[in-house]
C-alpha positions in Angstrom: -26.6 -51.1 -51.5 -29.3 -49.3 -49.6 -28.3 -45.9 -48.3 -28.9 -45.0 -44.9 -29.3 -41.3 -43.3 -29.4 -40.4 -39.6 -31.7 -37.7 -38.7 -30.6 -35.0 -36.5 -32.4 -32.4 -34.3 -31.8 -29.3 -36.3 -31.3 -26.9 -33.0 -28.9 -29.4 -31.5 -26.5 -29.2 -35.0 -26.6 -25.6 -34.8 -25.6 -25.7 -31.5 -21.9 -26.5 -33.5 -22.3 -23.4 -34.5 -21.4 -19.2 -33.3 -24.1 -17.3 -32.5 -24.2 -15.3 -35.6 -24.8 -18.7 -37.5 -27.3 -20.6 -35.9 -30.1 -22.1 -36.7 -33.1 -20.0 -35.8 -30.9 -17.4 -34.1 -32.1 -13.1 -34.3 -29.7 -10.5 -33.6 -32.1 -8.4 -33.1 -34.1 -10.6 -30.5 -31.2 -11.7 -28.3 -31.9 -10.8 -25.0 -28.1 -10.7 -23.5 -27.7 -13.7 -21.8 -25.0 -12.2 -19.2 -27.9 -9.8 -18.0 -29.9 -12.8 -17.3 -27.1 -14.2 -15.9 -26.6 -11.3 -13.0 -30.3 -11.3 -12.6 -30.7 -15.2 -12.0 -27.5 -15.4 -10.3 -27.0 -12.6 -8.2 -25.9 -13.0 -4.3 -28.0 -12.2 -1.8 -29.0 -9.1 -0.3 -27.3 -9.0 3.4 -29.6 -9.2 6.0 -29.6 -8.7 9.6 -28.5 -11.9 11.4 -30.2 -10.8 14.4 -33.7 -8.7 13.5 -34.9 -5.8 15.8 -36.5 -7.7 19.0 -34.5 -10.7 18.3 -31.5 -12.7 19.9 -29.0 -13.8 17.3 -28.8 -17.7 17.0 -25.3 -18.7 17.6 -25.8 -22.6 16.1 -26.9 -21.0 12.7 -23.7 -18.9 12.5 -20.9 -21.4 14.2 -19.9 -22.8 11.2 -18.7 -19.8 9.6 -16.4 -18.7 12.3 -13.5 -20.5 11.1 -13.5 -18.1 7.8 -13.0 -14.9 10.2 -10.1 -13.5 12.0 -9.3 -15.9 15.2 -9.9 -13.3 17.7 -13.1 -12.0 16.5 -14.1 -15.8 16.1 -13.1 -16.3 19.9 -14.8 -12.9 20.7 -18.2 -13.8 19.2 -18.2 -16.8 20.6 -17.7 -15.6 24.2 -20.4 -13.1 23.8 -23.3 -14.6 22.0 -22.6 -18.6 23.1 -21.0 -18.6 26.9 -23.1 -15.2 27.2 -20.1 -13.0 28.7 -20.7 -9.3 28.6 -18.8 -7.3 26.7 -16.8 -5.7 29.9 -16.2 -8.9 30.9 -14.5 -9.8 27.7 -12.7 -6.8 27.4 -11.1 -7.8 30.6 -9.8 -11.6 29.3 -7.9 -9.7 26.8 -6.6 -6.3 28.5 -8.4 -4.3 25.8 -11.5 -1.7 26.0 -15.0 -2.5 25.7 -15.2 -0.1 23.0 -12.7 -2.7 21.2 -14.4 -5.5 21.5 -17.9 -3.9 20.4 -16.1 -2.7 17.6 -14.6 -6.5 16.9 -17.8 -7.8 17.4 -19.5 -5.9 15.0 -17.0 -6.4 12.7 -16.8 -9.9 12.8 -20.9 -9.9 12.3 -20.4 -7.8 9.2 -18.2 -10.4 7.8 -20.6 -13.3 8.9 -23.4 -11.2 7.0 -21.4 -11.3 3.7 -20.7 -15.4 3.7 -24.5 -15.7 4.7 -24.9 -14.4 0.8 -22.8 -16.6 -0.6 -23.0 -20.4 -1.3 -20.2 -22.6 0.3 -17.4 -24.2 -1.6 -15.4 -27.5 -1.4 -12.1 -27.6 -2.7 -12.6 -31.4 -4.1 -15.2 -30.3 -6.3 -13.7 -27.0 -7.2 -11.0 -29.0 -8.8 -13.2 -31.1 -10.9 -15.1 -28.9 -12.2 -13.1 -26.0 -13.0 -9.9 -27.8 -13.5 -10.6 -28.6 -16.8 -11.5 -24.6 -17.5 -8.8 -23.2 -16.1 -4.9 -23.4 -15.9 -3.4 -23.7 -12.4 -2.4 -20.3 -11.5 -6.1 -18.9 -12.4 -7.7 -21.6 -10.2 -5.2 -20.8 -6.9 -6.5 -17.3 -7.6 -9.5 -18.1 -7.4 -10.0 -20.2 -4.7 -7.3 -17.7 -2.5 -9.7 -15.1 -3.4 -12.7 -17.5 -2.2 -10.6 -17.8 0.9 -8.8 -14.0 1.9 -10.9 -12.0 -0.5 -7.3 -9.8 -0.4 -5.7 -9.7 -3.6 -2.5 -7.8 -2.0 -2.1 -10.8 0.2 -2.6 -13.6 -2.3 -0.4 -11.5 -4.7 2.6 -11.6 -1.9 1.6 -15.4 -1.3 2.0 -16.2 -5.1 4.7 -13.9 -5.8 2.7 -11.9 -8.4 2.1 -8.4 -9.0 -1.1 -6.9 -7.7 -1.9 -5.8 -10.5 -1.5 -9.0 -12.5 -3.7 -11.2 -9.5 -6.9 -8.4 -10.4 -6.1 -8.5 -14.4 -6.2 -12.8 -14.0 -9.5 -12.6 -11.6 -11.6 -10.5 -13.4 -10.7 -12.3 -16.4 -11.6 -15.3 -15.0 -14.9 -14.2 -13.6 -15.8 -12.8 -17.0 -14.8 -16.9 -18.7 -17.4 -18.0 -16.0 -20.1 -16.0 -16.9 -18.9 -17.1 -20.9 -19.1 -20.9 -19.8 -22.8 -20.1 -18.1 -24.1 -18.7 -21.3 -22.6 -21.4 -23.3 -24.9 -24.1 -21.6 -27.9 -22.0 -22.0 -27.8 -20.9 -24.9 -28.5 -23.6 -27.0 -32.0 -23.3 -25.5 -32.1 -19.5 -25.6 -32.0 -20.5 -29.5 -34.8 -23.2 -29.7 -36.9 -20.4 -27.9 -36.0 -17.8 -30.5 -37.0 -20.8 -33.2 -40.1 -21.4 -31.8 -41.1 -17.6 -31.6 -39.7 -17.0 -35.2 -42.4 -20.5 -36.4 -45.1 -18.6 -34.5 -45.6 -21.2 -31.9 -47.8 -20.1 -28.9 -47.2 -18.0 -26.1 -47.3 -20.8 -23.8 -44.9 -23.3 -25.7 -42.3 -19.7 -26.0 -42.9 -19.2 -21.9 -42.0 -22.5 -21.7 -39.1 -22.3 -23.7 -38.1 -19.4 -22.1 -38.0 -21.0 -18.6 -36.1 -23.1 -20.2 -33.1 -21.0 -20.9 -33.8 -19.0 -16.5 -33.5 -22.9 -15.5 -30.1 -24.0 -17.5 -28.5 -20.8 -16.2 -29.8 -21.7 -12.4 -28.7 -25.1 -12.6 -25.9 -24.6 -14.3 -22.2 -26.6 -12.4 -21.2 -22.7 -12.8 -23.2 -20.8 -11.1 -22.1 -21.2 -7.7 -18.6 -19.6 -8.3 -20.0 -16.9 -10.3 -22.2 -15.6 -7.6 -19.2 -16.3 -5.2 -16.8 -14.1 -7.2 -19.3 -11.3 -8.2 -19.7 -11.0 -4.8 -16.2 -10.4 -3.8 -16.0 -8.0 -6.8 -18.9 -6.1 -6.0 -17.6 -3.5 -2.8 -16.4 -6.6 -1.0 -12.5 -6.9 -1.6 -10.5 -7.6 1.7 -14.2 -8.0 3.6 -12.8 -11.9 5.0 -8.7 -10.1 5.3 -7.3 -8.2 8.4 -3.9 -6.8 8.6 -1.8 -6.9 12.2 0.6 -4.4 12.7 3.6 -5.5 14.4 4.7 -2.6 16.4 1.5 -3.3 18.8 2.3 -6.8 19.4 0.6 -8.4 22.4 -0.9 -5.1 22.8 -4.3 -6.9 22.4 -7.0 -6.5 19.7 -6.4 -2.4 20.1 -3.4 -2.7 17.5 -5.3 -4.7 15.0 -7.2 -2.8 12.1 -8.8 -4.1 9.2 -8.9 -3.1 5.3 -12.2 -1.3 4.3 
């Protein structure tokens, strides 16, 4: 009776084990994948929408208007698309020119933030994160994408704000872990080449594959979005209207910094 032995790639077999038991793993020479994720997937820096000496291109920001408070969207449309003066807009809404100027500024700041993060689609979000997160955590993440406001999410979901915050940061950490897991096999392969004394070009090519695994991770866009929110942008899309000033125009609306 003949015997057949199926040969497998050693690095592929080692991927079944934890880091410290993987073939070729070197704990003393292990660049932190989470630091690499931060470097590769960090949100873009905010930039002025209208560089000095240039006018703002309304067509480039129009798609973001549904994501900001409706009154600010109205003002931006009237000012940048209809080319109305701030004094004219102030008369329409029975508010001061200073209030118009402030609301325009806040609206543009919100859009500047939105320009730094990927746009997410709910259907794709559910398909990609559904198998990895429970319903509550997934709902917290999506509502955070929509509102950036912990207290509003807590109210909507009848949870404490502390629980919303805890689950959000825990989910962000898990997304980072999912990305790292996708890249870890490539990292082990690069370390094996180093230990085997392979050429510099071979090692650099293997290390480039680690970076590409992070860049191309299907979870990368989610990490970028939620890290951006957690990085001093909580409440950037949220607005509170004081009920005692109802019907007195835009002056009654404040934002949570």
